[in-house]
VMD Tcl script that builds the backbone (N, CA, C; Angstrom):
set m [mol new atoms 483]
animate dup $m
set s [atomselect $m all]
$s set {name element resname resid chain x y z} {
  {N N MET 1 A 20.237 -14.635 112.569}
  {CA C MET 1 A 20.485 -14.766 111.145}
  {C C MET 1 A 21.885 -15.340 110.953}
  {N N LYS 2 A 22.016 -16.239 110.032}
  {CA C LYS 2 A 23.296 -16.877 109.778}
  {C C LYS 2 A 24.122 -16.045 108.806}
  {N N ARG 3 A 25.456 -16.270 108.853}
  {CA C ARG 3 A 26.375 -15.531 108.005}
  {C C ARG 3 A 27.408 -16.510 107.470}
  {N N LEU 4 A 27.688 -16.457 106.169}
  {CA C LEU 4 A 28.734 -17.282 105.582}
  {C C LEU 4 A 30.088 -16.821 106.104}
  {N N HIS 5 A 30.956 -17.778 106.422}
  {CA C HIS 5 A 32.318 -17.472 106.881}
  {C C HIS 5 A 33.295 -18.046 105.869}
  {N N VAL 6 A 34.221 -17.231 105.405}
  {CA C VAL 6 A 35.277 -17.638 104.479}
  {C C VAL 6 A 36.605 -17.216 105.093}
  {N N HIS 7 A 37.567 -18.140 105.153}
  {CA C HIS 7 A 38.889 -17.829 105.693}
  {C C HIS 7 A 39.935 -18.167 104.633}
  {N N VAL 8 A 40.731 -17.185 104.267}
  {CA C VAL 8 A 41.765 -17.342 103.240}
  {C C VAL 8 A 43.130 -17.133 103.881}
  {N N SER 9 A 44.055 -18.054 103.641}
  {CA C SER 9 A 45.444 -17.872 104.079}
  {C C SER 9 A 46.169 -17.038 103.028}
  {N N VAL 10 A 46.965 -16.069 103.476}
  {CA C VAL 10 A 47.636 -15.155 102.560}
  {C C VAL 10 A 49.129 -15.119 102.848}
  {N N ASP 11 A 49.897 -14.721 101.855}
  {CA C ASP 11 A 51.344 -14.578 102.019}
  {C C ASP 11 A 51.716 -13.206 102.570}
  {N N ASP 12 A 51.046 -12.155 102.099}
  {CA C ASP 12 A 51.356 -10.780 102.492}
  {C C ASP 12 A 50.094 -10.151 103.070}
  {N N LEU 13 A 50.023 -10.078 104.392}
  {CA C LEU 13 A 48.816 -9.597 105.061}
  {C C LEU 13 A 48.511 -8.139 104.715}
  {N N ALA 14 A 49.503 -7.259 104.767}
  {CA C ALA 14 A 49.273 -5.834 104.493}
  {C C ALA 14 A 48.745 -5.619 103.076}
  {N N GLN 15 A 49.349 -6.282 102.108}
  {CA C GLN 15 A 48.897 -6.160 100.721}
  {C C GLN 15 A 47.478 -6.708 100.573}
  {N N SER 16 A 47.184 -7.817 101.250}
  {CA C SER 16 A 45.851 -8.418 101.167}
  {C C SER 16 A 44.810 -7.553 101.864}
  {N N ILE 17 A 45.162 -6.936 102.997}
  {CA C ILE 17 A 44.228 -6.029 103.665}
  {C C ILE 17 A 43.888 -4.859 102.746}
  {N N LYS 18 A 44.892 -4.309 102.086}
  {CA C LYS 18 A 44.649 -3.198 101.154}
  {C C LYS 18 A 43.719 -3.643 100.027}
  {N N PHE 19 A 43.985 -4.817 99.450}
  {CA C PHE 19 A 43.162 -5.324 98.345}
  {C C PHE 19 A 41.715 -5.533 98.791}
  {N N TYR 20 A 41.519 -6.286 99.885}
  {CA C TYR 20 A 40.152 -6.611 100.306}
  {C C TYR 20 A 39.419 -5.391 100.838}
  {N N SER 21 A 40.112 -4.441 101.449}
  {CA C SER 21 A 39.467 -3.209 101.888}
  {C C SER 21 A 38.939 -2.431 100.692}
  {N N THR 22 A 39.703 -2.426 99.607}
  {CA C THR 22 A 39.247 -1.777 98.378}
  {C C THR 22 A 38.081 -2.542 97.770}
  {N N LEU 23 A 38.213 -3.865 97.684}
  {CA C LEU 23 A 37.157 -4.695 97.091}
  {C C LEU 23 A 35.843 -4.551 97.850}
  {N N PHE 24 A 35.901 -4.566 99.181}
  {CA C PHE 24 A 34.696 -4.505 99.998}
  {C C PHE 24 A 34.266 -3.072 100.331}
  {N N ALA 25 A 35.087 -2.075 99.971}
  {CA C ALA 25 A 34.821 -0.669 100.297}
  {C C ALA 25 A 34.643 -0.500 101.808}
  {N N ALA 26 A 35.482 -1.212 102.567}
  {CA C ALA 26 A 35.400 -1.148 104.034}
  {C C ALA 26 A 36.726 -1.595 104.635}
  {N N ASP 27 A 37.078 -0.960 105.748}
  {CA C ASP 27 A 38.250 -1.401 106.497}
  {C C ASP 27 A 37.881 -2.642 107.300}
  {N N PRO 28 A 38.870 -3.444 107.691}
  {CA C PRO 28 A 38.569 -4.616 108.512}
  {C C PRO 28 A 37.949 -4.198 109.853}
  {N N THR 29 A 37.055 -5.041 110.363}
  {CA C THR 29 A 36.489 -4.799 111.685}
  {C C THR 29 A 37.442 -5.293 112.771}
  {N N VAL 30 A 38.330 -6.226 112.420}
  {CA C VAL 30 A 39.386 -6.712 113.303}
  {C C VAL 30 A 40.671 -6.729 112.496}
  {N N ALA 31 A 41.732 -6.139 113.026}
  {CA C ALA 31 A 43.041 -6.161 112.355}
  {C C ALA 31 A 44.119 -6.440 113.396}
  {N N LYS 32 A 44.829 -7.539 113.216}
  {CA C LYS 32 A 45.912 -7.956 114.108}
  {C C LYS 32 A 47.161 -8.176 113.248}
  {N N PRO 33 A 48.318 -8.379 113.850}
  {CA C PRO 33 A 49.540 -8.570 113.061}
  {C C PRO 33 A 49.517 -9.795 112.143}
  {N N ASP 34 A 48.662 -10.795 112.466}
  {CA C ASP 34 A 48.626 -12.017 111.655}
  {C C ASP 34 A 47.233 -12.344 111.132}
  {N N TYR 35 A 46.267 -11.408 111.263}
  {CA C TYR 35 A 44.864 -11.738 111.003}
  {C C TYR 35 A 44.068 -10.466 110.744}
  {N N ALA 36 A 43.070 -10.571 109.866}
  {CA C ALA 36 A 42.116 -9.484 109.651}
  {C C ALA 36 A 40.760 -10.085 109.314}
  {N N LYS 37 A 39.691 -9.369 109.696}
  {CA C LYS 37 A 38.341 -9.865 109.451}
  {C C LYS 37 A 37.428 -8.713 109.076}
  {N N TRP 38 A 36.564 -8.964 108.108}
  {CA C TRP 38 A 35.525 -8.026 107.697}
  {C C TRP 38 A 34.184 -8.676 107.997}
  {N N MET 39 A 33.332 -7.997 108.754}
  {CA C MET 39 A 31.967 -8.459 109.002}
  {C C MET 39 A 31.059 -7.653 108.080}
  {N N LEU 40 A 30.807 -8.201 106.922}
  {CA C LEU 40 A 30.077 -7.485 105.884}
  {C C LEU 40 A 28.588 -7.805 105.929}
  {N N ASP 41 A 27.772 -6.818 105.592}
  {CA C ASP 41 A 26.333 -7.043 105.488}
  {C C ASP 41 A 25.875 -7.154 104.043}
  {N N ASP 42 A 26.729 -6.739 103.109}
  {CA C ASP 42 A 26.375 -6.832 101.702}
  {C C ASP 42 A 27.615 -7.173 100.891}
  {N N PRO 43 A 27.877 -8.438 100.605}
  {CA C PRO 43 A 27.082 -9.610 100.977}
  {C C PRO 43 A 27.291 -9.958 102.445}
  {N N ARG 44 A 26.326 -10.666 103.039}
  {CA C ARG 44 A 26.390 -11.027 104.466}
  {C C ARG 44 A 27.415 -12.142 104.647}
  {N N VAL 45 A 28.631 -11.731 105.012}
  {CA C VAL 45 A 29.732 -12.691 105.122}
  {C C VAL 45 A 30.712 -12.243 106.205}
  {N N ASN 46 A 31.282 -13.216 106.882}
  {CA C ASN 46 A 32.409 -13.013 107.801}
  {C C ASN 46 A 33.616 -13.476 106.993}
  {N N PHE 47 A 34.379 -12.538 106.457}
  {CA C PHE 47 A 35.520 -12.844 105.589}
  {C C PHE 47 A 36.793 -12.578 106.366}
  {N N ALA 48 A 37.627 -13.605 106.532}
  {CA C ALA 48 A 38.852 -13.466 107.318}
  {C C ALA 48 A 40.063 -13.892 106.499}
  {N N ILE 49 A 41.200 -13.244 106.780}
  {CA C ILE 49 A 42.474 -13.632 106.177}
  {C C ILE 49 A 43.499 -13.756 107.289}
  {N N SER 50 A 44.493 -14.616 107.076}
  {CA C SER 50 A 45.557 -14.742 108.072}
  {C C SER 50 A 46.812 -15.290 107.426}
  {N N LYS 51 A 47.895 -15.199 108.164}
  {CA C LYS 51 A 49.169 -15.768 107.727}
  {C C LYS 51 A 49.401 -17.107 108.432}
  {N N ARG 52 A 48.356 -17.763 108.907}
  {CA C ARG 52 A 48.463 -18.944 109.733}
  {C C ARG 52 A 48.368 -20.252 108.950}
  {N N GLY 53 A 47.970 -20.233 107.699}
  {CA C GLY 53 A 47.815 -21.466 106.933}
  {C C GLY 53 A 49.151 -22.031 106.475}
  {N N VAL 54 A 49.111 -23.296 106.075}
  {CA C VAL 54 A 50.305 -23.953 105.563}
  {C C VAL 54 A 50.691 -23.364 104.211}
  {N N ARG 55 A 49.687 -23.036 103.407}
  {CA C ARG 55 A 49.934 -22.414 102.100}
  {C C ARG 55 A 48.814 -21.406 101.822}
  {N N ALA 56 A 49.095 -20.464 100.957}
  {CA C ALA 56 A 48.111 -19.433 100.632}
  {C C ALA 56 A 46.950 -20.041 99.859}
  {N N GLY 57 A 45.769 -19.484 100.053}
  {CA C GLY 57 A 44.567 -19.935 99.358}
  {C C GLY 57 A 43.428 -20.190 100.329}
  {N N LEU 58 A 42.356 -20.741 99.819}
  {CA C LEU 58 A 41.187 -21.023 100.641}
  {C C LEU 58 A 41.583 -21.949 101.787}
  {N N ASP 59 A 41.308 -21.539 103.004}
  {CA C ASP 59 A 41.666 -22.332 104.173}
  {C C ASP 59 A 40.476 -23.169 104.638}
  {N N HIS 60 A 39.331 -22.537 104.847}
  {CA C HIS 60 A 38.127 -23.257 105.212}
  {C C HIS 60 A 36.916 -22.351 105.012}
  {N N LEU 61 A 35.744 -22.954 105.005}
  {CA C LEU 61 A 34.488 -22.237 104.928}
  {C C LEU 61 A 33.733 -22.475 106.223}
  {N N GLY 62 A 32.707 -21.690 106.466}
  {CA C GLY 62 A 31.944 -21.909 107.682}
  {C C GLY 62 A 30.611 -21.209 107.668}
  {N N ILE 63 A 29.853 -21.500 108.716}
  {CA C ILE 63 A 28.575 -20.838 108.947}
  {C C ILE 63 A 28.635 -20.267 110.355}
  {N N GLU 64 A 28.535 -18.946 110.453}
  {CA C GLU 64 A 28.496 -18.281 111.744}
  {C C GLU 64 A 27.041 -18.010 112.091}
  {N N VAL 65 A 26.650 -18.321 113.314}
  {CA C VAL 65 A 25.281 -18.097 113.762}
  {C C VAL 65 A 25.268 -17.014 114.823}
  {N N GLU 66 A 24.079 -16.501 115.140}
  {CA C GLU 66 A 23.965 -15.422 116.115}
  {C C GLU 66 A 23.344 -15.856 117.434}
  {N N THR 67 A 22.741 -17.058 117.487}
  {CA C THR 67 A 22.075 -17.513 118.711}
  {C C THR 67 A 22.374 -18.988 118.970}
  {N N GLN 68 A 22.175 -19.399 120.229}
  {CA C GLN 68 A 22.329 -20.810 120.585}
  {C C GLN 68 A 21.323 -21.666 119.804}
  {N N ALA 69 A 20.116 -21.165 119.590}
  {CA C ALA 69 A 19.102 -21.918 118.844}
  {C C ALA 69 A 19.578 -22.171 117.415}
  {N N GLU 70 A 20.147 -21.160 116.768}
  {CA C GLU 70 A 20.676 -21.356 115.416}
  {C C GLU 70 A 21.834 -22.339 115.424}
  {N N LEU 71 A 22.667 -22.280 116.454}
  {CA C LEU 71 A 23.794 -23.207 116.551}
  {C C LEU 71 A 23.283 -24.640 116.659}
  {N N ARG 72 A 22.295 -24.888 117.506}
  {CA C ARG 72 A 21.718 -26.236 117.633}
  {C C ARG 72 A 21.139 -26.709 116.304}
  {N N GLU 73 A 20.466 -25.790 115.580}
  {CA C GLU 73 A 19.877 -26.124 114.281}
  {C C GLU 73 A 20.958 -26.562 113.286}
  {N N VAL 74 A 22.046 -25.818 113.218}
  {CA C VAL 74 A 23.121 -26.155 112.287}
  {C C VAL 74 A 23.839 -27.427 112.738}
  {N N TYR 75 A 24.077 -27.587 114.049}
  {CA C TYR 75 A 24.688 -28.825 114.559}
  {C C TYR 75 A 23.836 -30.033 114.175}
  {N N ASP 76 A 22.502 -29.909 114.275}
  {CA C ASP 76 A 21.619 -31.014 113.878}
  {C C ASP 76 A 21.808 -31.359 112.397}
  {N N ARG 77 A 21.955 -30.337 111.558}
  {CA C ARG 77 A 22.182 -30.584 110.130}
  {C C ARG 77 A 23.527 -31.249 109.892}
  {N N LEU 78 A 24.557 -30.842 110.654}
  {CA C LEU 78 A 25.866 -31.489 110.511}
  {C C LEU 78 A 25.751 -32.978 110.813}
  {N N ARG 79 A 25.038 -33.310 111.874}
  {CA C ARG 79 A 24.888 -34.715 112.260}
  {C C ARG 79 A 24.136 -35.503 111.187}
  {N N GLN 80 A 23.229 -34.850 110.461}
  {CA C GLN 80 A 22.463 -35.515 109.399}
  {C C GLN 80 A 23.251 -35.641 108.101}
  {N N ALA 81 A 24.419 -35.011 108.025}
  {CA C ALA 81 A 25.211 -35.006 106.786}
  {C C ALA 81 A 25.960 -36.314 106.559}
  {N N ASP 82 A 25.820 -37.273 107.462}
  {CA C ASP 82 A 26.417 -38.597 107.315}
  {C C ASP 82 A 27.937 -38.541 107.222}
  {N N ARG 83 A 28.531 -37.619 108.000}
  {CA C ARG 83 A 29.982 -37.500 108.087}
  {C C ARG 83 A 30.327 -37.233 109.549}
  {N N PRO 84 A 31.510 -37.608 109.984}
  {CA C PRO 84 A 31.892 -37.352 111.376}
  {C C PRO 84 A 31.982 -35.858 111.673}
  {N N VAL 85 A 31.576 -35.495 112.868}
  {CA C VAL 85 A 31.594 -34.112 113.326}
  {C C VAL 85 A 32.525 -34.017 114.529}
  {N N LEU 86 A 33.408 -33.044 114.508}
  {CA C LEU 86 A 34.269 -32.765 115.649}
  {C C LEU 86 A 33.685 -31.566 116.382}
  {N N GLU 87 A 33.080 -31.796 117.540}
  {CA C GLU 87 A 32.514 -30.713 118.337}
  {C C GLU 87 A 33.563 -30.240 119.333}
  {N N GLU 88 A 34.052 -29.035 119.131}
  {CA C GLU 88 A 35.047 -28.462 120.038}
  {C C GLU 88 A 34.407 -27.936 121.309}
  {N N GLY 89 A 33.188 -27.444 121.215}
  {CA C GLY 89 A 32.579 -26.774 122.357}
  {C C GLY 89 A 33.189 -25.392 122.502}
  {N N ALA 90 A 33.326 -24.921 123.731}
  {CA C ALA 90 A 33.883 -23.589 123.984}
  {C C ALA 90 A 35.369 -23.586 123.646}
  {N N THR 91 A 35.797 -22.566 122.895}
  {CA C THR 91 A 37.194 -22.464 122.477}
  {C C THR 91 A 37.556 -21.009 122.220}
  {N N THR 92 A 38.846 -20.740 122.110}
  {CA C THR 92 A 39.341 -19.421 121.714}
  {C C THR 92 A 39.939 -19.566 120.336}
  {N N CYS 93 A 39.485 -18.746 119.421}
  {CA C CYS 93 A 39.907 -18.847 118.032}
  {C C CYS 93 A 39.751 -17.505 117.338}
  {N N CYS 94 A 40.726 -17.160 116.530}
  {CA C CYS 94 A 40.621 -15.964 115.688}
  {C C CYS 94 A 40.302 -14.711 116.506}
  {N N TYR 95 A 40.971 -14.582 117.650}
  {CA C TYR 95 A 40.787 -13.446 118.547}
  {C C TYR 95 A 39.349 -13.342 119.063}
  {N N ALA 96 A 38.670 -14.487 119.174}
  {CA C ALA 96 A 37.296 -14.512 119.667}
  {C C ALA 96 A 37.059 -15.754 120.521}
  {N N LYS 97 A 36.137 -15.640 121.451}
  {CA C LYS 97 A 35.675 -16.794 122.224}
  {C C LYS 97 A 34.444 -17.322 121.523}
  {N N SER 98 A 34.443 -18.621 121.246}
  {CA C SER 98 A 33.372 -19.208 120.446}
  {C C SER 98 A 32.994 -20.584 120.945}
  {N N GLU 99 A 31.871 -21.059 120.460}
  {CA C GLU 99 A 31.504 -22.460 120.551}
  {C C GLU 99 A 31.437 -22.935 119.115}
  {N N LYS 100 A 32.097 -24.094 118.817}
  {CA C LYS 100 A 32.174 -24.473 117.408}
  {C C LYS 100 A 32.303 -25.958 117.198}
  {N N ALA 101 A 32.046 -26.346 115.953}
  {CA C ALA 101 A 32.220 -27.724 115.503}
  {C C ALA 101 A 32.798 -27.690 114.093}
  {N N TRP 102 A 33.440 -28.801 113.709}
  {CA C TRP 102 A 34.055 -28.949 112.388}
  {C C TRP 102 A 33.511 -30.190 111.706}
  {N N ILE 103 A 33.467 -30.144 110.371}
  {CA C ILE 103 A 33.111 -31.292 109.551}
  {C C ILE 103 A 33.888 -31.158 108.240}
  {N N LYS 104 A 34.169 -32.277 107.590}
  {CA C LYS 104 A 34.813 -32.244 106.267}
  {C C LYS 104 A 33.802 -32.680 105.220}
  {N N ASP 105 A 33.783 -31.970 104.092}
  {CA C ASP 105 A 32.890 -32.368 103.014}
  {C C ASP 105 A 33.502 -33.551 102.257}
  {N N PRO 106 A 32.801 -34.122 101.277}
  {CA C PRO 106 A 33.337 -35.278 100.555}
  {C C PRO 106 A 34.660 -35.018 99.823}
  {N N GLN 107 A 35.000 -33.744 99.574}
  {CA C GLN 107 A 36.274 -33.403 98.938}
  {C C GLN 107 A 37.358 -33.114 99.963}
  {N N ASN 108 A 37.055 -33.308 101.248}
  {CA C ASN 108 A 37.986 -33.088 102.343}
  {C C ASN 108 A 38.176 -31.606 102.674}
  {N N LEU 109 A 37.253 -30.743 102.246}
  {CA C LEU 109 A 37.287 -29.324 102.587}
  {C C LEU 109 A 36.659 -29.140 103.964}
  {N N SER 110 A 37.358 -28.475 104.848}
  {CA C SER 110 A 36.876 -28.273 106.209}
  {C C SER 110 A 35.829 -27.162 106.268}
  {N N TRP 111 A 34.758 -27.441 107.011}
  {CA C TRP 111 A 33.699 -26.491 107.293}
  {C C TRP 111 A 33.614 -26.301 108.796}
  {N N GLU 112 A 33.503 -25.058 109.225}
  {CA C GLU 112 A 33.415 -24.693 110.624}
  {C C GLU 112 A 32.029 -24.108 110.870}
  {N N THR 113 A 31.395 -24.474 111.982}
  {CA C THR 113 A 30.124 -23.907 112.395}
  {C C THR 113 A 30.337 -23.309 113.771}
  {N N PHE 114 A 29.959 -22.050 113.980}
  {CA C PHE 114 A 30.302 -21.439 115.259}
  {C C PHE 114 A 29.396 -20.291 115.664}
  {N N LEU 115 A 29.379 -20.074 116.985}
  {CA C LEU 115 A 28.717 -18.941 117.617}
  {C C LEU 115 A 29.792 -18.179 118.364}
  {N N THR 116 A 29.987 -16.903 118.037}
  {CA C THR 116 A 30.967 -16.068 118.732}
  {C C THR 116 A 30.321 -15.520 119.999}
  {N N ILE 117 A 31.034 -15.712 121.126}
  {CA C ILE 117 A 30.512 -15.317 122.424}
  {C C ILE 117 A 31.171 -14.034 122.921}
  {N N GLY 118 A 32.403 -13.767 122.507}
  {CA C GLY 118 A 33.100 -12.563 122.945}
  {C C GLY 118 A 34.458 -12.455 122.294}
  {N N GLU 119 A 35.192 -11.405 122.622}
  {CA C GLU 119 A 36.515 -11.169 122.053}
  {C C GLU 119 A 37.599 -11.817 122.907}
  {N N SER 120 A 38.792 -11.976 122.302}
  {CA C SER 120 A 39.952 -12.502 123.002}
  {C C SER 120 A 41.175 -11.690 122.606}
  {N N ALA 121 A 42.123 -11.548 123.522}
  {CA C ALA 121 A 43.364 -10.831 123.227}
  {C C ALA 121 A 44.358 -11.706 122.473}
  {N N VAL 122 A 44.106 -13.010 122.400}
  {CA C VAL 122 A 45.004 -13.944 121.706}
  {C C VAL 122 A 44.264 -14.643 120.583}
  {N N TYR 123 A 45.022 -15.074 119.569}
  {CA C TYR 123 A 44.428 -15.784 118.433}
  {C C TYR 123 A 43.872 -17.127 118.870}
  {N N GLY 124 A 44.650 -17.892 119.624}
  {CA C GLY 124 A 44.280 -19.259 119.987}
  {C C GLY 124 A 45.147 -20.224 119.205}
  {N N ALA 125 A 45.059 -21.491 119.513}
  {CA C ALA 125 A 45.846 -22.517 118.831}
  {C C ALA 125 A 45.070 -23.062 117.641}
  {N N ASP 126 A 45.791 -23.633 116.689}
  {CA C ASP 126 A 45.153 -24.234 115.521}
  {C C ASP 126 A 44.654 -25.632 115.853}
  {N N VAL 127 A 43.515 -25.997 115.304}
  {CA C VAL 127 A 42.986 -27.342 115.491}
  {C C VAL 127 A 43.867 -28.332 114.719}
  {N N ASP 128 A 44.081 -29.499 115.265}
  {CA C ASP 128 A 44.876 -30.527 114.615}
  {C C ASP 128 A 44.047 -31.181 113.520}
  {N N ARG 129 A 44.470 -31.067 112.287}
  {CA C ARG 129 A 43.715 -31.612 111.159}
  {C C ARG 129 A 43.429 -33.098 111.321}
  {N N GLU 130 A 44.333 -33.800 111.980}
  {CA C GLU 130 A 44.128 -35.235 112.197}
  {C C GLU 130 A 42.932 -35.497 113.108}
  {N N SER 131 A 42.534 -34.508 113.897}
  {CA C SER 131 A 41.421 -34.711 114.820}
  {C C SER 131 A 40.067 -34.524 114.142}
  {N N ILE 132 A 40.064 -34.088 112.884}
  {CA C ILE 132 A 38.821 -33.955 112.133}
  {C C ILE 132 A 38.704 -35.182 111.241}
  {N N PRO 133 A 37.874 -36.158 111.599}
  {CA C PRO 133 A 37.762 -37.383 110.800}
  {C C PRO 133 A 37.310 -37.079 109.382}
  {N N GLU 134 A 37.828 -37.852 108.432}
  {CA C GLU 134 A 37.474 -37.636 107.029}
  {C C GLU 134 A 36.203 -38.351 106.633}
  {N N ALA 135 A 35.995 -39.555 107.133}
  {CA C ALA 135 A 34.817 -40.312 106.742}
  {C C ALA 135 A 34.403 -41.236 107.866}
  {N N ALA 136 A 33.111 -41.490 107.955}
  {CA C ALA 136 A 32.592 -42.342 109.015}
  {C C ALA 136 A 33.120 -43.764 108.910}
  {N N THR 137 A 33.546 -44.170 107.745}
  {CA C THR 137 A 33.987 -45.539 107.550}
  {C C THR 137 A 35.491 -45.704 107.703}
  {N N ALA 138 A 36.215 -44.632 107.967}
  {CA C ALA 138 A 37.668 -44.737 108.107}
  {C C ALA 138 A 38.000 -45.553 109.349}
  {N N CYS 139 A 38.780 -46.618 109.175}
  {CA C CYS 139 A 39.050 -47.526 110.282}
  {C C CYS 139 A 39.941 -46.905 111.345}
  {N N CYS 140 A 40.768 -45.981 110.993}
  {CA C CYS 140 A 41.725 -45.409 111.952}
  {C C CYS 140 A 41.394 -43.983 112.346}
  {N N ALA 141 A 40.252 -43.455 111.940}
  {CA C ALA 141 A 39.905 -42.071 112.242}
  {C C ALA 141 A 39.632 -41.911 113.721}
  {N N PRO 142 A 40.072 -40.783 114.317}
  {CA C PRO 142 A 39.767 -40.526 115.727}
  {C C PRO 142 A 38.262 -40.429 115.922}
  {N N LYS 143 A 37.800 -40.656 117.134}
  {CA C LYS 143 A 36.383 -40.542 117.422}
  {C C LYS 143 A 35.932 -39.111 117.182}
  {N N ALA 144 A 34.769 -38.956 116.557}
  {CA C ALA 144 A 34.271 -37.630 116.207}
  {C C ALA 144 A 33.974 -36.786 117.426}
  {N N ASP 145 A 33.736 -37.416 118.585}
  {CA C ASP 145 A 33.428 -36.627 119.766}
  {C C ASP 145 A 34.667 -36.284 120.585}
  {N N ALA 146 A 35.855 -36.631 120.070}
  {CA C ALA 146 A 37.091 -36.312 120.784}
  {C C ALA 146 A 37.331 -34.811 120.721}
  {N N LYS 147 A 37.750 -34.219 121.836}
  {CA C LYS 147 A 38.030 -32.781 121.873}
  {C C LYS 147 A 39.521 -32.589 122.050}
  {N N PRO 148 A 40.231 -32.139 120.991}
  {CA C PRO 148 A 41.670 -31.946 121.110}
  {C C PRO 148 A 42.005 -30.805 122.058}
  {N N ALA 149 A 43.094 -30.941 122.775}
  {CA C ALA 149 A 43.537 -29.889 123.687}
  {C C ALA 149 A 43.960 -28.657 122.911}
  {N N GLY 150 A 43.503 -27.494 123.328}
  {CA C GLY 150 A 43.904 -26.237 122.696}
  {C C GLY 150 A 43.407 -26.103 121.270}
  {N N ALA 151 A 42.331 -26.766 120.927}
  {CA C ALA 151 A 41.839 -26.753 119.548}
  {C C ALA 151 A 41.400 -25.360 119.143}
  {N N CYS 152 A 41.512 -25.081 117.842}
  {CA C CYS 152 A 41.079 -23.783 117.338}
  {C C CYS 152 A 40.708 -23.833 115.879}
  {N N CYS 153 A 40.848 -22.713 115.306}
  {CA C CYS 153 A 40.284 -22.345 114.033}
  {C C CYS 153 A 40.760 -23.114 112.820}
  {N N ALA 154 A 41.871 -22.810 112.268}
  {CA C ALA 154 A 42.249 -23.286 110.944}
  {C C ALA 154 A 42.908 -24.660 111.002}
  {N N PRO 155 A 42.265 -25.671 110.396}
  {CA C PRO 155 A 42.883 -26.990 110.374}
  {C C PRO 155 A 44.188 -26.951 109.575}
  {N N LYS 156 A 45.161 -27.728 110.011}
  {CA C LYS 156 A 46.423 -27.814 109.296}
  {C C LYS 156 A 46.246 -28.731 108.092}
  {N N ARG 157 A 46.755 -28.317 106.959}
  {CA C ARG 157 A 46.611 -29.123 105.751}
  {C C ARG 157 A 47.733 -30.138 105.652}
  {N N GLU 158 A 47.394 -31.296 105.050}
  {CA C GLU 158 A 48.422 -32.285 104.746}
  {C C GLU 158 A 48.957 -31.971 103.354}
  {N N ASP 159 A 50.221 -32.268 103.118}
  {CA C ASP 159 A 50.782 -32.053 101.784}
  {C C ASP 159 A 50.094 -32.988 100.801}
  {N N ALA 160 A 49.850 -32.501 99.590}
  {CA C ALA 160 A 49.202 -33.316 98.569}
  {C C ALA 160 A 50.118 -34.479 98.188}
  {N N ALA 161 A 49.503 -35.615 97.960}
  {CA C ALA 161 A 50.282 -36.816 97.622}
  {C C ALA 161 A 50.749 -36.793 96.185}
}
mol reanalyze $m
mol bondsrecalc $m
mol representation Tube
mol addrep $m
């Protein structure tokens, strides 16, 4: 079964953990000095917060799957979305070992698709936002099949023009 993933960058982690724990009526399932995650069943969502973003607010959305078959199904849909896909493959991200891919929607919002394989003692490195192509027609965009070294979870945002 698939689960919606939402990641929000926050300024004050402790205050945000208190707020979201009250809102969800549940303590985080993962709590680290720079990150917290709630695996909720009602609503079915993987909701994460961290102090890792460039600015506070919505960082990225995603779809978390539970099986390799579901991952292949979602990867096939990403490829049909007529936008470049950055397939990271096996990576360490958000204190978890995962297999994942990234895509940007037409508004340049990053979407992550992933299967969690196990836990990790480290957060992992952030994926380079430049490595996630914006559009198939961009003349200077990196190849969608390029795998950045040490790639991970939250894409770095560019400052608004």
